[in-house]
C-alpha positions in Angstrom: 55.2 12.1 6.9 55.5 9.2 9.4 51.7 9.1 9.8 51.2 9.0 6.0 53.7 6.2 5.7 51.9 4.3 8.5 48.5 4.7 6.7 50.1 3.5 3.5 51.6 0.5 5.2 48.3 -0.3 7.0 46.3 -0.1 3.7 48.9 -2.4 2.0 48.6 -5.0 4.8 44.8 -4.8 4.8 44.6 -5.1 1.0 47.1 -7.9 0.9 45.2 -9.8 3.6 41.9 -9.3 1.8 43.4 -10.5 -1.5 45.0 -13.5 0.2 41.6 -14.4 1.8 39.8 -14.2 -1.5 42.4 -16.2 -3.3 43.0 -18.9 -0.8 39.6 -19.2 1.0 36.8 -17.8 -1.0 37.8 -18.9 -4.5 38.2 -22.6 -3.6 35.0 -22.5 -1.6 33.3 -20.9 -4.6 34.6 -23.7 -6.9 33.3 -26.4 -4.4 29.9 -24.7 -4.2 29.7 -24.4 -8.0 30.5 -28.2 -8.4 27.8 -29.1 -5.9 25.3 -26.7 -7.6 26.0 -28.3 -11.0 25.5 -31.8 -9.5 22.3 -30.7 -7.9 21.1 -29.2 -11.2 21.8 -32.4 -13.0 19.9 -34.4 -10.4 17.0 -32.0 -10.6 16.8 -32.3 -14.4 16.9 -36.1 -14.1 14.1 -36.0 -11.5 12.0 -33.7 -13.7 12.5 -36.0 -16.7 11.5 -39.0 -14.6 8.4 -37.2 -13.3 7.4 -36.1 -16.8 7.6 -39.7 -18.0 5.5 -40.9 -15.1 3.0 -38.2 -15.7 2.8 -39.1 -19.4 2.3 -42.8 -18.6 -0.5 -41.9 -16.1 -2.2 -39.6 -18.7 -2.1 -42.3 -21.4 -3.5 -44.9 -18.9 -6.4 -42.4 -18.0 -7.0 -41.9 -21.7 -7.2 -45.6 -22.4 -9.6 -46.1 -19.5 -11.8 -43.3 -20.7 -11.9 -44.8 -24.2 -12.9 -48.1 -22.7 -15.7 -46.5 -20.7 -16.9 -44.5 -23.8 -17.0 -47.8 -25.8 -19.0 -49.5 -23.1 -21.7 -46.8 -23.1 -22.3 -47.2 -26.8 
């Protein structure tokens, strides 16, 4: 009976400690990481949009130069 009660008390202490760790350490850390990840995702999307615009400008410039070369050959 005393051993059973000791095991129950030990399980309660371990479970309470684990729950407290999750609530007071892991959850705030998770929120901080999520905010950083969202900021990183936004920056990545901006960078991709910027690179797409640069790529489109380069392609249009190449197209114009090719058209000028083709006109010169005629």
